[in-house]
N, C-alpha and C positions, 0 to 999 in steps of 0.2 A: 361582537358577529362571528359568527365561525366560519371560516376561510373558506371550506367546500359544506355544500349540503348532507352534510352525514354525521349524527349523532355523537360517531364514535371519534372525531376530529378535534382535538384540542384546538381553541382560540389559537391565532400565530400573533408569537411573543412579539413586542416593540422594536427589537433592534436586533440589530447581528450581535451575534457573541462569539465573539472573539475567542473567548475561555475554551469551547466546546471545539475548536478548530486546531488543526496542525502548531498555530502560531504558537499555541500555551505550553508544545512541548519541548520549544528551542531553549528554553533555561532549565529542563526538567533532566538533569542527568544523563543515565543511558536513552531516556524519551527522542533528545538531543541532538545524538550522533548522525543521522541521517536525515532530513526533510523528504517529505513527500507530501504533494501539495494537497491530493486528496481527504492526506488522513484526517485523521478524527483526534479528540485530546483526551489525557487522561484522566481531566476531570472529569468528562462525561462518564469514564468508565469507572473512575470512584464515586462517583452516586449511585450507578446501578450494581455494583460489588456491596453496596455500603449493609446490606441483608445475609450476605452471604460468609460463610465461617468455615473450619479449617475442613470438614467435612466435603466439601461439594466439591465438584470437581466440575469447569468448567469450558465449554470448547467455544474456540474462534473457528468458525469454517474459512473464513476469508481473513489469511493472515496482514497481507499489508506489511507494514512497518513493525509489528510486532506488539501493538499498544494493549491491547486485549493481555495478551497472554502476560508480560512484561506488570501493567498494574496490577495484576491478580498477585504475582509473585513477591512482590515488593510488598503484599497487605498478608501472606502466608498461605495465599490459597493458591490449589492445584487447577493449570490450565496448559490445556493440549490445544493447540494453533494447523492451519492446512494451508498451504499456496500451492498454485499451482507454477511458480518461480522459482528457481532455485538459489537465485539470487537474494530474492524476498528471503526465504528459508535461511538460508548463510547468515541474512543480516540480525534475524529474527533470533536464530543461535549465539551470534555471539552479543549478543545484548542480554540473554539467559546467561550465560553461562558466569560462574563463580569462581574470579580469578584470586592465584595465589601472590603473596609480597613477592617473591622469585620472578614469575611472569611480569608483572610491572613494572619489577626493577629491570628485565631484558629490555621489555618496551621502551624504557627510560634512558638504559645504558645505548643502546640502540639510536636514539634522540642528540644524544649529547657527544656522538664520534661521529656521526653522520659529516662524510665531506661531500660536500657535490659541486664538482670541480667539472666544468665542462673542458673536456676532452678535444671535442671537436668530432669525433667517430659519431656513425649513427645510433641509436639504441631503439629497441623495438618499441613501435607505439602500437595500437590497437586497429582494425580496418576497417573504423567508422566510418561511412558513406560521406562526403564531403567534410573531414575533420577539420580541417581551415578556416568552417563557419564556427567551431567550438572553439576552440585554441589559435592564438596567432603561432607561428612555427617554432619563436623560440622558448614561446611556453609551453608548449607541445615537448619540445625536448626536454626545459625542465621537470616536468613532470616523468618523462620517459625516464630521464636519469633518476631521480626518485624510488621509481616503479622498481628498478632491475636493482637499485639498491634496497629494497623492503623484499623484494623476491627471493634473493641470495644472500641476507642475514645469517647468520648461526645463531637463530633463537626459536624457544619451542613453537608451534600450531598457535596455541593461544594467545600468543606476543605476539605473532604475526598477522593475526587476526586485528590485534588490536591497530597494530599500525596500519594495515590496509585499510581499517575505516577512518582515520585519521586521511590514508592517501585519497578517498573519495572524498572528503570533506573538501579538502585543497583542491580538488579536481575539478568540481561545479563551482569551487567559488573564485578561479579562475579562467571559468570558461565565461562565453560570451553571452551568457542566457539570463533572462528576466524572468523573475516569478511572480512580478505584477498581478497577474491574469489570473484563474483559475487553475489552467495550465502553463505548463514551461514554454517560452517565448526565445527565441532571437531576437539579442537587440544591437543597437549599432555601433561600433566600435569607438571608443570616445578619443581616443588618435591612431594613431600609427603602427602603434606596436603592440597595442594588445587590452585586453580590459581592465588589469589590473597592473603595477611596476614590478611585477617579476621580472621576465625576460632572461635569465642567467638564472642557475641552479645556486647558484650559493646564496640571491635572493629568497630561491624558495622555502631555505631551511627556515629560517622564522617566522613563517607561516605555519608552515607541517607542525615545529614545535609546538608554537600557540594552538594549534588544534589536537595535536597530540596530549598533550599537560589536560584539556579539556576531558577529553576521553579517557584520559588515565582517574583522571580525580573521581569520575563515576565510576569506572572502574572500580575502585576501592571501597566503593560504600557497600557494605553486607550484603549479599543476598544468596538464598537458598537455588541455590543452581540445579537442583533437581525438581524445583515445583514446574518450572516453564518446559517446554518441548515445541518444535515448528517440527513438523512432516511433509514432505514433498507430495504434494498431490493433487487430488480431483475433487473439488467439495460436490462434485454430482454423483459421486461414487466415495463415499465416506465409510460407509459400511462393507468396503473393500481391503481399509486402512485402518481403521480406528475399531478398538473395542471398547463398547457400547457403556451405556448408562451415564451418560453427562447429568448433571445437574440444574448446568445452564447453561444459555445461548447467548456471550454478548458479542456481536459481530457490525462492519460497517461491510456488504458485498461491493463491486463496484455499479457506481448508477449510469444507468442507460443513458447516457448523455455523449457518448462517442468519443469519450475522454481516455485513452490505453494508458496503461500503468507503464506498459512497453516503452511508450515514447518518453514518458520522466526516466527512467531508468537505463534507456540504453546506453549512454554513457558510462558508467559504471559496471555494467555486463559485461562490453565489449572490453572495459580495461582488467577483470579479473577472469575471464574468461569463459563465459556464461553466452556469448556470442559472440559467433564467429562471422555473420554476415547476414543482409537484410530479410533474408528467404526464414534464415532460423525465426529470425524474430516475427515474421510473420507468421510462420507456424504455431509457436508458441503461443499468441495473443488470439490466433483461433481458438485455442485450447480454450483457452479464460472465458468466461462469461461476460458480456461487453465488450470482446476484443471486436479491433477494426483494424490494426497495424497492418499495411505491406499487402500480401496476398489474403488478409482475412477477408478485406473487403472483396475483392473475386471469386472467394468461394461463397460467401455470402450469395452472389447472385445464381449461383446453384442451389443455393438449401431450397429446401421444400418443407414444410412442416409435419411434425408427425401425429396421425390421429389420434396415436397412443396415447398422444401428451397434450389434451385440448388443456386451453387457458380458461377457466372457468369464471371467469368475471361477465360481468352484465356491460355491454357493450364495446369490450375487448376490441372483436371484430371490426366493429363501426367505427374504431377510433385507428384500428389499421388501416382501414379503404382509405380515411379522411388522408391521412400520411402517403398512402399511394399514388393518390392524386396528384403527390407536387415531388415522391422521389421513392420508386420502388425498393431501391437500396434499403432506404432510412425502415419504411416500412417492415422489409422482413429483416432487418437490426433489431426492431422493437419485440417483433414477435418471437424471433429466437432467443431475443435477451431473458425474454418472461417464458418462454419454454425452458429454457436450462431453470431457471430458478423454480419450475414443479418439478424435475428432475431432482434437482438439490433438497429440494422437502422431502421427495421421496425416502431417499437416502438419508436423511437427517434423522427422518422417525423411527431408522433402526438400531440406532446411537446415544437415544435418551432415554434418561428414565421419566417413569410415570410423573406426573405431575411436577416435571423439569420448566424453568421458566424460560423464556428467549427475549432478547430484544434486540431488533434489526437498527440499525440506524441505514435510513434511506433518503433520497431526494428525487422531488418529482423533477419531470422535465419536458418542455417545450422543443417538439420542430414544427418552425414556421406557425402556423396560428394555432396546432394543436396542442393542448395539453393533455400530457402523459401524467396520470396519477398514481405514482409507483407506490405509496404508502397505501393505499387504498386496494391494488390490487395485491401485495404482499398480503393486507388483511385476510384477505379472502383466501388468497392461497395457502395459507395456516392455516384456517378452518376446514380448509378443506382436506388437512391430514392430520387432522385432531386437536385442533389446537384449543380451547376453549377461554373467553376473557379478554379475548384479541382488542385492543383498546392503539388506537393512535395520536401521537403526543407531536403537535409541534415544536420544535425545538429552537430554532433560530432562522432567519432570513439568511442565504448563501451570497455572496459577495458578486451576482449576476446578473438574471433577467430580474425584474420584479417580483414577477409570479414565482419564483424557486424558492423554495423552503427544505431543510432538513426536519425528517418526523423522526422520532423512536415508536415502531411499532412490536407491538409488545403483546406475549400470550402466555398459554401455560399448556404444556404438552401433556394430555389425559390418555393419550392412545386413541 
């Protein structure tokens, strides 16, 4: 039986398919350098690029951790990707780069000669609010010593990027956080000293060496560093950033579920200097589609729909009205999310070649007792912007509410 009363929605799969989630990336070379819970898997992208060739140009307008573009590059296909978050753009380009044997050796030599001796003096650590919730003071001191060593190492910038990639892995592994839910959460420390047995800089060296070795082994894998590129920009204004004629779009935009990338990325962004305070984090999330962190929520309270950018989907305003009965903020959030999606597709059509294929991996949402059929709204927005043969495929059950699934919305752009 069909999940929804719509003949373009394929039947629901019988189980959760972890091969299509970020978990499948953890052991896949460069894909596993840093986890991001909402990420989707390389295997799914490989299924979608199977029909593409050397002459194709793929666009991912919502970069995330760079899964789409990296997978394309691994298969010899050119791909560009865009994100409004500068840390994600940095991470993606580090993954996409080709590294010379000398640069690999620089990073290995740094690790071999690393001496993390606690001097008792203070080292810089990021101005992350309530940082003691993230790391025990001794763990934080160990990370600070390691960070300073990487920052001042006499190595090339590509080698330093690899070192910082490993540092980010170590930072999150020593933090008091859990990934057992669909988003990151704090967990109770198992003892008075910290979440892992690090405590002193000297004990951190082994963990860092292990993670760096994993990064370097993947970096040694041959990859054409010219095939994939990540750009800093807004997916609602792609035409101002990119030169067009992309033949395929493969992407997974943020879902309308109030889970913020900023929330997951804050520790990395503060350590690497992309964030300085909470206000900056909120301002950045307000620019993102679906962002609600910090001041983005208060901004929502003042937001008003744009009559020139209607979301033309049957029953959409009724859905918004039902949500508003329980929460005005959530109603505004959902309305703004889909209005931003309309702006995204308006811009997208200006950079696509005629006949381009599009694949959007999206998830539905539920607010109180109101279902938001994201996949059907995307399908209708695509039709209204020149896409034909639009179909929705239900690909997996998500690890949250029983009504929530992940879909691929596909279509072909005819202009």
